[in-house]
KOLTORBA-481131 format. One record per residue (C-alpha): residue number from 1; residue in one letter; chain; x, y, z. Coordinates in nm, 2 decimals. Each point is the difference from the previous one (the first is absolute). Layout:
<sites>
num	residu	chaine	X	Y	Z
NUM	A	A	X	Y	Z
...
</sites>
This chain:
<sites>
num	residu	chaine	X	Y	Z
1	M	A	-0.93	1.81	1.80
2	K	A	-0.20	-0.15	0.29
3	K	A	0.31	0.02	0.21
4	W	A	0.04	0.37	-0.07
5	I	A	-0.37	0.08	0.07
6	E	A	0.04	-0.17	0.34
7	I	A	0.31	0.22	0.07
8	I	A	-0.19	0.31	-0.10
9	M	A	-0.30	-0.09	0.21
10	A	A	0.22	-0.08	0.30
11	C	A	0.18	0.34	-0.03
12	A	A	-0.33	0.18	-0.04
13	L	A	-0.15	-0.16	0.31
14	T	A	0.31	0.06	0.22
15	G	A	-0.12	0.35	0.11
16	C	A	-0.33	-0.15	0.13
17	A	A	0.17	-0.25	0.23
18	A	A	0.09	0.25	0.27
19	S	A	-0.34	0.16	0.04
20	S	A	-0.28	-0.14	0.21
21	E	A	-0.37	0.08	0.02
22	Q	A	-0.13	0.14	0.33
23	P	A	-0.28	-0.19	0.18
24	P	A	-0.34	0.15	-0.06
25	G	A	-0.10	0.26	0.25
26	Q	A	0.35	0.09	0.10
27	E	A	0.19	0.31	-0.11
28	A	A	0.36	-0.02	-0.09
29	A	A	0.23	0.22	0.20
30	P	A	0.14	0.27	-0.22
31	V	A	0.36	-0.10	0.08
32	V	A	0.26	0.05	-0.27
33	E	A	0.32	-0.18	0.07
34	K	A	0.32	0.08	-0.19
35	Q	A	0.15	-0.31	-0.18
36	S	A	0.36	-0.10	0.06
37	P	A	0.25	0.05	-0.29
38	A	A	0.01	-0.39	-0.04
39	A	A	-0.37	-0.02	-0.03
40	E	A	-0.01	0.28	-0.25
41	E	A	0.26	-0.19	-0.21
42	A	A	-0.20	-0.32	0.02
43	E	A	-0.31	0.18	-0.12
44	R	A	0.19	0.14	-0.30
45	E	A	0.13	-0.34	-0.09
46	T	A	-0.34	-0.17	0.01
47	A	A	-0.20	0.27	-0.16
48	I	A	-0.05	0.01	-0.37
49	D	A	-0.01	0.31	-0.21
50	P	A	-0.35	0.04	-0.16
51	K	A	0.16	0.07	-0.34
52	V	A	0.21	-0.32	0.02
53	L	A	-0.30	-0.20	0.11
54	Y	A	-0.20	0.14	-0.30
55	L	A	0.28	-0.09	-0.24
56	L	A	0.04	-0.35	0.13
57	M	A	-0.37	-0.07	-0.01
58	A	A	-0.03	0.14	-0.35
59	A	A	0.30	-0.20	-0.12
60	E	A	-0.14	-0.32	0.15
61	L	A	-0.34	0.05	-0.17
62	A	A	0.18	0.07	-0.33
63	G	A	0.20	-0.32	0.04
64	Q	A	-0.32	-0.20	0.06
65	R	A	-0.13	0.14	-0.33
66	N	A	0.33	-0.10	-0.18
67	Q	A	0.08	0.37	-0.05
68	Y	A	0.36	-0.06	0.09
69	D	A	0.14	0.33	-0.13
70	V	A	-0.24	0.20	0.22
71	A	A	0.09	-0.23	0.30
72	L	A	0.37	0.05	-0.07
73	D	A	-0.04	0.38	0.00
74	G	A	-0.20	-0.01	0.33
75	Y	A	0.26	-0.21	0.17
76	L	A	0.29	0.21	-0.12
77	Q	A	-0.16	0.32	0.13
78	A	A	-0.07	-0.17	0.33
79	A	A	0.35	-0.13	0.02
80	E	A	0.14	0.35	-0.03
81	L	A	-0.22	0.12	0.29
82	T	A	0.07	-0.28	0.24
83	D	A	0.31	-0.16	0.15
84	D	A	-0.17	-0.35	-0.01
85	S	A	0.22	-0.21	-0.22
86	R	A	-0.29	-0.23	-0.07
87	V	A	-0.17	0.26	-0.22
88	A	A	0.31	0.04	-0.21
89	E	A	0.03	-0.38	-0.02
90	R	A	-0.36	-0.02	-0.13
91	A	A	0.07	0.27	-0.26
92	A	A	0.32	-0.17	-0.12
93	K	A	-0.16	-0.34	-0.04
94	I	A	-0.29	0.14	-0.20
95	G	A	0.25	0.20	-0.22
96	L	A	0.19	-0.32	-0.06
97	F	A	-0.32	-0.19	-0.09
98	V	A	-0.11	0.27	-0.26
99	K	A	0.37	0.03	-0.12
100	D	A	0.00	0.37	0.06
101	E	A	0.38	0.05	0.03
102	R	A	0.00	0.37	0.10
103	R	A	-0.26	-0.03	0.27
104	T	A	0.15	-0.33	0.13
105	E	A	0.33	0.17	0.04
106	E	A	-0.16	0.29	0.18
107	A	A	-0.19	-0.23	0.24
108	V	A	0.29	-0.23	0.07
109	N	A	0.22	0.30	0.08
110	L	A	-0.25	0.11	0.26
111	W	A	-0.02	-0.35	0.13
112	L	A	0.38	-0.02	0.05
113	E	A	0.01	0.35	0.16
114	R	A	-0.23	-0.14	0.27
115	D	A	0.15	-0.35	0.02
116	K	A	0.34	-0.01	-0.16
117	E	A	0.08	-0.36	0.11
118	N	A	-0.32	-0.15	-0.14
119	L	A	0.11	-0.28	-0.23
120	T	A	-0.32	0.00	-0.21
121	A	A	0.03	0.37	-0.06
122	R	A	0.36	-0.05	-0.11
123	K	A	-0.10	-0.28	-0.24
124	I	A	-0.27	0.21	-0.16
125	A	A	0.25	0.29	-0.03
126	I	A	0.24	-0.23	-0.18
127	L	A	-0.28	-0.13	-0.23
128	S	A	-0.11	0.35	-0.08
129	A	A	0.35	0.12	-0.08
130	L	A	0.06	-0.30	-0.23
131	R	A	-0.32	0.06	-0.19
132	R	A	0.09	0.36	-0.04
133	A	A	0.35	-0.11	-0.11
134	N	A	0.16	0.22	0.26
135	K	A	0.33	-0.17	0.06
136	A	A	0.15	0.22	0.27
137	E	A	-0.32	-0.02	0.21
138	A	A	-0.03	-0.37	-0.05
139	V	A	0.36	-0.05	0.12
140	D	A	-0.06	0.22	0.30
141	H	A	-0.31	-0.19	0.11
142	L	A	0.18	-0.33	-0.06
143	N	A	0.29	0.11	0.22
144	A	A	-0.25	0.10	0.27
145	L	A	-0.17	-0.34	-0.03
146	L	A	0.33	-0.19	0.02
147	A	A	0.08	0.18	0.33
148	L	A	-0.34	-0.06	0.14
149	D	A	-0.05	-0.36	-0.11
150	P	A	0.32	-0.17	-0.12
151	G	A	-0.15	-0.35	0.06
152	G	A	-0.30	0.06	-0.22
153	F	A	0.19	0.21	-0.27
154	E	A	0.03	-0.28	-0.25
155	S	A	-0.36	-0.11	0.02
156	T	A	-0.12	0.36	-0.04
157	L	A	0.21	0.05	-0.32
158	V	A	-0.15	-0.32	-0.14
159	E	A	-0.34	0.12	0.09
160	M	A	0.06	0.33	-0.18
161	I	A	0.11	-0.18	-0.32
162	K	A	-0.32	-0.21	0.01
163	L	A	-0.23	0.30	0.06
164	M	A	0.16	0.18	-0.29
165	E	A	0.00	-0.30	-0.24
166	K	A	-0.25	0.17	-0.24
167	D	A	0.17	0.34	0.01
168	G	A	0.28	-0.09	-0.24
169	K	A	0.27	0.17	0.21
170	D	A	0.23	-0.30	0.07
171	D	A	0.30	0.19	-0.15
172	F	A	-0.07	0.30	0.22
173	I	A	-0.03	-0.21	0.31
174	Y	A	0.32	-0.18	-0.09
175	G	A	0.18	0.34	-0.03
176	V	A	-0.14	0.11	0.35
177	L	A	0.14	-0.32	0.15
178	E	A	0.33	0.06	-0.18
179	E	A	0.03	0.34	0.17
180	L	A	-0.09	-0.16	0.33
181	A	A	0.26	-0.27	-0.05
182	V	A	0.27	0.27	-0.04
183	Q	A	-0.10	0.14	0.33
184	H	A	-0.02	-0.34	0.17
185	P	A	0.26	-0.22	-0.18
186	D	A	-0.02	-0.27	0.28
187	Q	A	-0.37	-0.04	-0.01
188	A	A	-0.06	-0.34	-0.16
189	E	A	-0.37	0.04	-0.01
190	I	A	0.03	0.28	-0.26
191	Y	A	0.20	-0.21	-0.24
192	F	A	-0.24	-0.30	0.05
193	V	A	-0.30	0.21	-0.09
194	Q	A	0.18	0.15	-0.29
195	A	A	0.07	-0.35	-0.12
196	L	A	-0.37	-0.08	0.03
197	L	A	-0.09	0.31	-0.20
198	A	A	0.26	-0.07	-0.27
199	S	A	-0.13	-0.36	-0.02
200	K	A	-0.35	0.13	-0.04
201	M	A	0.12	0.22	-0.29
202	Q	A	0.17	-0.32	-0.15
203	Q	A	0.35	0.16	0.05
204	Y	A	0.14	-0.32	0.13
205	P	A	0.38	0.07	-0.01
206	Q	A	-0.06	0.33	0.18
207	A	A	-0.22	-0.19	0.26
208	L	A	0.28	-0.25	0.05
209	Q	A	0.25	0.27	0.06
210	K	A	-0.21	0.18	0.26
211	N	A	-0.10	-0.32	0.18
212	S	A	0.37	-0.10	0.01
213	R	A	0.07	0.32	0.19
214	A	A	-0.28	-0.09	0.25
215	L	A	0.16	-0.35	0.04
216	A	A	0.34	0.15	0.04
217	L	A	-0.14	0.19	0.30
218	Q	A	-0.21	-0.29	0.13
219	S	A	0.14	-0.32	-0.14
220	D	A	-0.26	-0.23	0.18
221	W	A	-0.31	0.21	-0.08
222	H	A	-0.26	-0.26	-0.09
223	K	A	-0.22	0.21	-0.23
224	A	A	0.30	0.14	-0.18
225	L	A	0.13	-0.35	-0.06
226	L	A	-0.33	-0.11	-0.15
227	L	A	-0.01	0.31	-0.22
228	Q	A	0.35	-0.06	-0.12
229	A	A	-0.09	-0.36	-0.09
230	Q	A	-0.30	0.12	-0.20
231	L	A	0.20	0.27	-0.18
232	S	A	0.28	-0.24	-0.07
233	S	A	-0.25	-0.24	-0.15
234	Q	A	-0.15	0.27	-0.21
235	T	A	0.34	0.10	-0.14
236	G	A	0.08	-0.37	-0.09
237	D	A	0.25	-0.06	0.28
238	L	A	-0.16	-0.32	0.13
239	E	A	0.31	-0.11	0.19
240	A	A	0.00	0.33	0.20
241	A	A	-0.37	-0.03	0.06
242	R	A	0.05	-0.35	0.14
243	G	A	0.27	0.12	0.24
244	Y	A	-0.21	0.28	0.14
245	L	A	-0.30	-0.23	0.05
246	E	A	0.22	-0.26	0.17
247	Q	A	0.13	0.27	0.23
248	A	A	-0.36	0.11	0.08
249	L	A	-0.11	-0.36	0.06
250	E	A	0.28	-0.05	0.25
251	Q	A	-0.14	0.29	0.20
252	T	A	-0.36	-0.14	-0.01
253	P	A	0.03	-0.37	-0.08
254	E	A	-0.37	-0.06	0.07
255	D	A	-0.11	0.26	-0.26
256	E	A	-0.19	-0.20	-0.26
257	R	A	-0.03	0.30	-0.23
258	I	A	0.37	0.05	-0.03
259	R	A	0.05	-0.38	-0.06
260	K	A	-0.24	0.02	-0.29
261	M	A	0.16	0.31	-0.14
262	L	A	0.34	-0.18	0.01
263	A	A	-0.16	-0.30	-0.17
264	Q	A	-0.13	0.22	-0.28
265	V	A	0.35	0.14	-0.06
266	L	A	0.14	-0.35	-0.01
267	V	A	-0.26	-0.10	-0.26
268	E	A	0.10	0.31	-0.21
269	S	A	0.36	-0.11	0.04
270	K	A	-0.09	-0.35	-0.11
271	A	A	0.12	-0.14	0.33
272	Y	A	-0.31	-0.22	0.00
273	D	A	0.11	-0.26	0.26
274	D	A	0.09	0.27	0.25
275	A	A	-0.34	0.17	-0.06
276	V	A	-0.18	-0.33	0.06
277	D	A	0.19	-0.05	0.32
278	L	A	-0.12	0.34	0.13
279	Y	A	-0.36	-0.06	-0.10
280	R	A	0.02	-0.33	0.18
281	E	A	0.12	0.17	0.31
282	V	A	-0.31	0.22	-0.01
283	L	A	-0.21	-0.32	-0.04
284	D	A	0.16	-0.15	0.30
285	D	A	-0.14	0.28	0.21
286	K	A	-0.33	0.04	-0.20
287	P	A	-0.08	-0.33	-0.18
288	D	A	-0.31	0.15	-0.17
289	D	A	0.18	0.31	-0.14
290	G	A	-0.15	0.00	-0.35
291	E	A	0.23	0.26	-0.14
292	S	A	0.31	-0.21	0.08
293	Q	A	-0.15	-0.32	-0.14
294	F	A	-0.10	0.18	-0.32
295	A	A	0.35	0.16	-0.03
296	I	A	0.17	-0.34	0.04
297	A	A	-0.24	-0.14	-0.27
298	L	A	0.10	0.27	-0.24
299	I	A	0.37	-0.06	0.06
300	Y	A	-0.05	-0.37	-0.08
301	L	A	-0.19	0.09	-0.31
302	Q	A	0.29	0.22	-0.10
303	Q	A	0.24	-0.29	0.05
304	Q	A	-0.24	-0.23	-0.20
305	E	A	-0.05	-0.22	0.31
306	L	A	-0.36	-0.05	-0.08
307	G	A	-0.07	-0.27	0.26
308	Q	A	0.14	0.22	0.29
309	A	A	-0.20	0.30	-0.12
310	E	A	-0.31	-0.21	-0.03
311	N	A	0.03	-0.12	0.36
312	Y	A	0.01	0.35	0.14
313	L	A	-0.28	0.13	-0.23
314	E	A	-0.23	-0.29	0.11
315	K	A	0.04	0.11	0.36
316	L	A	-0.14	0.34	-0.09
317	L	A	-0.32	-0.14	-0.15
318	H	A	-0.16	0.00	0.35
319	D	A	0.09	0.37	0.06
320	P	A	-0.26	0.23	-0.16
321	A	A	0.25	0.28	-0.03
322	W	A	0.23	-0.21	-0.22
323	E	A	-0.23	-0.25	-0.16
324	A	A	-0.04	0.18	-0.33
325	Q	A	0.37	0.07	-0.05
326	A	A	0.09	-0.36	0.09
327	S	A	-0.26	-0.13	-0.25
328	F	A	0.14	0.22	-0.27
329	Y	A	0.36	-0.13	0.04
330	L	A	-0.12	-0.36	0.04
331	G	A	-0.16	0.06	-0.34
332	R	A	0.33	0.11	-0.15
333	I	A	0.17	-0.31	0.15
334	A	A	-0.26	-0.22	-0.16
335	Y	A	0.04	0.18	-0.33
336	N	A	0.38	-0.05	0.01
337	R	A	-0.06	-0.37	0.06
338	E	A	-0.23	0.00	-0.30
339	K	A	-0.30	-0.10	0.21
340	Y	A	-0.22	0.25	-0.18
341	D	A	-0.34	-0.10	0.14
342	K	A	0.13	0.01	0.35
343	A	A	0.15	0.34	-0.06
344	L	A	-0.33	0.13	-0.14
345	V	A	-0.17	-0.11	0.32
346	W	A	0.25	0.19	0.22
347	F	A	-0.03	0.31	-0.21
348	D	A	-0.38	-0.01	0.03
349	K	A	0.03	-0.01	0.38
350	V	A	0.14	0.35	-0.01
351	S	A	-0.32	0.20	0.00
352	Q	A	0.10	0.30	0.19
353	G	A	0.30	0.20	0.11
354	P	A	0.28	0.17	-0.20
355	L	A	0.08	-0.32	-0.19
356	A	A	-0.36	-0.07	-0.12
357	F	A	0.05	0.17	-0.34
358	N	A	0.34	-0.15	-0.05
359	A	A	-0.14	-0.35	0.07
360	K	A	-0.27	0.05	-0.26
361	M	A	0.26	0.12	-0.25
362	A	A	0.21	-0.31	0.08
363	A	A	-0.30	-0.22	-0.05
364	V	A	-0.06	0.15	-0.34
365	S	A	0.37	-0.03	-0.10
366	L	A	-0.02	-0.37	0.10
367	L	A	-0.31	-0.06	-0.21
368	L	A	0.17	0.17	-0.30
369	S	A	0.31	-0.21	0.04
370	Q	A	-0.23	-0.31	-0.01
371	K	A	-0.19	0.14	-0.30
372	R	A	-0.32	0.00	0.20
373	Y	A	-0.11	0.31	-0.18
374	D	A	-0.37	0.00	0.07
375	E	A	0.05	-0.02	0.37
376	A	A	0.26	0.27	-0.02
377	A	A	-0.23	0.23	-0.19
378	E	A	-0.28	-0.05	0.25
379	R	A	0.23	0.09	0.29
380	I	A	0.13	0.31	-0.18
381	G	A	-0.36	0.12	-0.06
382	A	A	-0.07	-0.04	0.38
383	M	A	0.31	0.19	0.08
384	E	A	-0.09	0.29	-0.22
385	T	A	-0.31	0.05	0.20
386	K	A	0.15	-0.05	0.35
387	Y	A	0.33	0.19	-0.05
388	P	A	-0.06	0.32	-0.20
389	R	A	0.32	0.16	0.14
390	Q	A	0.21	-0.28	-0.14
391	R	A	-0.13	0.06	-0.36
392	V	A	0.35	0.02	-0.16
393	R	A	0.12	-0.33	0.14
394	I	A	-0.33	-0.17	-0.09
395	L	A	0.02	0.14	-0.36
396	L	A	0.35	-0.13	-0.03
397	V	A	-0.10	-0.36	0.10
398	K	A	-0.30	0.03	-0.23
399	A	A	0.24	0.09	-0.28
400	E	A	0.21	-0.29	0.09
401	L	A	-0.31	-0.23	-0.03
402	Y	A	-0.07	0.13	-0.35
403	S	A	0.37	-0.04	-0.09
404	E	A	0.02	-0.35	0.13
405	T	A	-0.31	-0.09	-0.22
406	G	A	0.15	0.17	-0.31
407	Q	A	-0.25	0.29	0.01
408	Y	A	0.28	0.26	-0.04
409	Q	A	-0.22	0.27	-0.15
410	Q	A	-0.25	-0.02	0.30
411	A	A	0.30	0.03	0.23
412	F	A	0.14	0.29	-0.19
413	D	A	-0.34	0.18	0.00
414	I	A	-0.06	-0.03	0.38
415	L	A	0.35	0.13	0.07
416	T	A	-0.04	0.29	-0.24
417	D	A	-0.33	0.09	0.17
418	A	A	0.16	-0.02	0.34
419	L	A	0.28	0.23	-0.11
420	Q	A	-0.26	0.27	-0.07
421	S	A	-0.05	0.01	0.38
422	Y	A	0.36	-0.09	0.11
423	P	A	0.22	0.14	-0.28
424	D	A	0.32	-0.02	0.20
425	S	A	-0.05	-0.35	0.15
426	R	A	0.33	-0.18	-0.06
427	E	A	-0.17	-0.34	0.03
428	L	A	-0.27	0.08	-0.25
429	L	A	0.25	0.15	-0.25
430	Y	A	0.24	-0.30	0.04
431	T	A	-0.27	-0.26	-0.04
432	R	A	-0.15	0.17	-0.30
433	A	A	0.35	0.01	-0.16
434	L	A	0.03	-0.37	0.04
435	I	A	-0.35	-0.06	-0.15
436	A	A	0.08	0.24	-0.28
437	E	A	0.29	-0.21	-0.10
438	Q	A	-0.23	-0.30	-0.05
439	L	A	-0.22	0.22	-0.23
440	D	A	0.30	0.13	-0.20
441	K	A	-0.07	0.35	0.13
442	L	A	0.37	0.08	0.05
443	D	A	-0.06	0.37	-0.01
444	V	A	-0.23	-0.02	0.30
445	L	A	0.25	-0.23	0.18
446	E	A	0.28	0.24	-0.05
447	A	A	-0.21	0.31	0.09
448	D	A	-0.12	-0.16	0.33
449	L	A	0.35	-0.12	0.10
450	L	A	0.15	0.34	-0.08
451	K	A	-0.27	0.17	0.21
452	I	A	0.10	-0.23	0.29
453	L	A	0.37	0.09	-0.05
454	A	A	-0.08	0.37	-0.02
455	Q	A	-0.15	-0.03	0.35
456	N	A	0.28	-0.23	0.13
457	P	A	0.31	-0.03	-0.23
458	D	A	0.14	-0.28	0.23
459	D	A	-0.30	-0.23	-0.04
460	A	A	0.19	-0.32	-0.09
461	G	A	-0.31	-0.19	-0.09
462	A	A	-0.10	0.26	-0.27
463	L	A	0.36	0.03	-0.12
464	N	A	0.01	-0.38	-0.05
465	A	A	-0.34	-0.03	-0.16
466	L	A	0.08	0.28	-0.25
467	G	A	0.35	-0.13	-0.07
468	Y	A	-0.11	-0.36	-0.05
469	T	A	-0.29	0.10	-0.23
470	L	A	0.24	0.20	-0.22
471	V	A	0.23	-0.30	-0.02
472	D	A	-0.27	-0.26	-0.06
473	R	A	-0.23	0.20	-0.23
474	T	A	0.22	0.25	-0.17
475	E	A	0.35	0.06	-0.11
476	R	A	0.06	0.30	0.22
477	Y	A	0.27	-0.18	0.18
478	Q	A	0.21	0.31	0.09
479	E	A	-0.30	0.16	0.19
480	A	A	-0.08	-0.34	0.16
481	E	A	0.36	-0.03	0.12
482	A	A	-0.02	0.33	0.18
483	Y	A	-0.32	-0.09	0.18
484	L	A	0.12	-0.35	0.10
485	Q	A	0.35	0.11	0.12
486	K	A	-0.17	0.25	0.23
487	A	A	-0.24	-0.26	0.12
488	L	A	0.30	-0.23	0.07
489	R	A	0.18	0.26	0.20
490	L	A	-0.31	0.05	0.21
491	Q	A	-0.07	-0.37	0.06
492	P	A	0.31	-0.20	-0.10
493	D	A	-0.14	-0.33	0.14
494	E	A	-0.35	0.01	-0.15
495	A	A	-0.04	-0.31	-0.22
496	V	A	-0.25	0.15	-0.25
497	I	A	0.23	0.30	-0.06
498	I	A	0.30	-0.22	-0.05
499	D	A	-0.21	-0.21	-0.24
500	S	A	-0.10	0.31	-0.20
501	Y	A	0.36	0.11	-0.03
502	G	A	0.11	-0.35	-0.10
503	W	A	-0.27	0.00	-0.27
504	L	A	0.13	0.33	-0.13
505	Q	A	0.35	-0.16	-0.03
506	F	A	-0.15	-0.29	-0.18
507	K	A	-0.17	0.24	-0.25
508	L	A	0.33	0.18	-0.05
509	G	A	0.17	-0.33	-0.08
510	H	A	0.22	0.00	0.32
511	T	A	-0.07	-0.36	0.08
512	D	A	0.26	-0.05	0.26
513	E	A	-0.11	0.31	0.19
514	A	A	-0.37	-0.11	-0.05
515	L	A	0.07	-0.34	0.14
516	R	A	0.16	0.14	0.31
517	Y	A	-0.29	0.23	0.08
518	L	A	-0.28	-0.25	-0.10
519	Q	A	0.15	-0.28	0.20
520	R	A	0.04	0.22	0.31
521	A	A	-0.36	0.12	-0.03
522	Y	A	-0.13	-0.36	-0.03
523	D	A	0.21	-0.11	0.30
524	L	A	-0.15	0.29	0.21
525	Q	A	-0.35	-0.06	-0.12
526	P	A	-0.09	-0.31	-0.21
527	E	A	-0.30	0.17	-0.16
528	N	A	-0.15	-0.12	-0.33
529	E	A	0.07	0.31	-0.21
530	I	A	0.36	0.00	0.11
531	A	A	0.02	-0.37	-0.07
532	A	A	-0.13	0.06	-0.36
533	H	A	0.26	0.27	-0.06
534	L	A	0.28	-0.22	0.13
535	A	A	-0.12	-0.29	-0.20
536	E	A	-0.01	0.20	-0.32
537	L	A	0.35	0.12	0.05
538	L	A	0.12	-0.36	0.07
539	W	A	-0.19	-0.12	-0.31
540	V	A	0.15	0.25	-0.25
541	T	A	0.35	-0.05	0.14
542	G	A	-0.02	-0.37	-0.07
543	E	A	-0.09	-0.14	0.35
544	K	A	-0.33	-0.13	-0.11
545	E	A	-0.02	-0.30	0.23
546	K	A	0.07	0.22	0.30
547	A	A	-0.27	0.24	-0.12
548	R	A	-0.25	-0.28	-0.05
549	R	A	0.05	-0.14	0.35
550	L	A	-0.04	0.35	0.15
551	I	A	-0.33	0.06	-0.17
552	E	A	-0.14	-0.35	0.06
553	E	A	0.08	0.02	0.37
554	A	A	-0.18	0.33	0.02
555	L	A	-0.30	-0.13	-0.20
556	E	A	-0.04	-0.28	0.25
557	K	A	-0.07	0.25	0.27
558	T	A	-0.21	0.25	-0.20
559	P	A	-0.11	-0.18	-0.32
560	E	A	-0.22	0.29	-0.12
561	D	A	0.25	0.29	0.04
562	R	A	-0.02	0.21	-0.32
563	Y	A	0.38	0.08	-0.01
564	L	A	0.09	-0.37	0.02
565	L	A	-0.26	-0.10	-0.25
566	D	A	0.12	0.27	-0.24
567	F	A	0.35	-0.13	0.02
568	K	A	-0.12	-0.36	-0.05
569	K	A	-0.19	0.11	-0.31
570	R	A	0.28	0.20	-0.15
571	F	A	0.29	-0.24	0.07
572	L	A	-0.08	-0.34	0.13
573	Q	A	-0.29	-0.09	-0.23
574	S	A	0.17	0.14	-0.31
575	D	A	0.30	-0.20	0.08
576	E	A	-0.19	-0.33	0.02
</sites>
């Protein structure tokens, strides 16, 4: 606004510059000289119409008072009365700011009449046409822009998409670009931007198709190669993603960002050794790169090479940006090594950052596993105060505490109360169903699991829990079989589901089939409840010694497990 006031004042003062005051006491000669045509033209160009001056000053004052509609009217009227493109530009920009599509169009048309090659005017015209969903006008302006600025065409299109992000017109813009592509089939930039837009709309196969067209026209286009890698990864074609990234890396071998992208694809492909090699190449150039050190540590954790992971995590302890994350995973390593006190120390070091809450939850789970219930309860209480937004997760671990100490009714009550506020929470419903089984509330168990399945019929966990309960606590075997067969189809290698189906076969008297499933489940996951099922089958089929060894070995590791103790009471003690 200050700029425009200065222009106005400069124009208003132009007429005074040619006059001079006569010295006192002297009379000016009454000479009237006729101006040349060139001088008359110059005067016309520098003079400003009083009406225009008034409109501009009124518009500026309105703008200073945030009366933008009034300012816009003033500038529009002034733009119609003057050939100065700057007035129309001002009107167009105010119209764009207040999102007045009609008057923006009017102003930008005046602007382009006065300066048809102005790129900014053309861009605003495109934006205005897109917002008014005028396809033909948008295509015309884009064609003009392409002729005026072919080098900046792609960046302008991307800018338009970003500016219209909240307008919800991605489909319309895509259609405009489709029409433009028909008119310019050899313009790779159009296909590339279409691919970006389709990716934004999560239409990945369509994005791949369009970007492939761009690469067919410019096979070594760096940005298109990176986009194709990203799209390939999103559609699950990790091998293709790897190839495109390797091609991009050949073009810019020093590009650390691409090297890391390739390493991430290799991790997803489970090519862990290759990924580590790439991250080490980054570290050769930047020895203190925390991201690469952390990534290598996670890879080694995935491979269960705890010592290697520990080495890299310890290096990060001196880096404030990575110290908390390193401490968290060092805590997990200590837990896996059954060094529980050390693990607790590491978890407690994570006092801030995105893993702070998870570290506190891990500490509580550790204390529960060690039956340090009072300490766990104290920590849970502190978390309830500090993390109100994590109420559901905290209530779930609180229910676990009650369950671990045999206070099933208290656990059931707090979950029931929580469901008043979060009636569709899958975690709350599932956990209450498990607690309900302990209280013989099988009607609640069934209702909760069926509600989960109504929301997601393919929830394998709910299918298994319902099917297993019907097998173990009722004789509704036909219903149970339907649930368990579906769960097996969804997760054929999940040990607990295989165990449930084997237990069903045992109940049906199909001992050979039961043995096949229960043995496979135990081989996949030697968990105590599965061990108890397998041992019972072995016992009743006459392999008592084998069953006895199985249970005794399991009891050596977890002497207080309720499934193992129940088997011992029912079979081993009665057989003595």
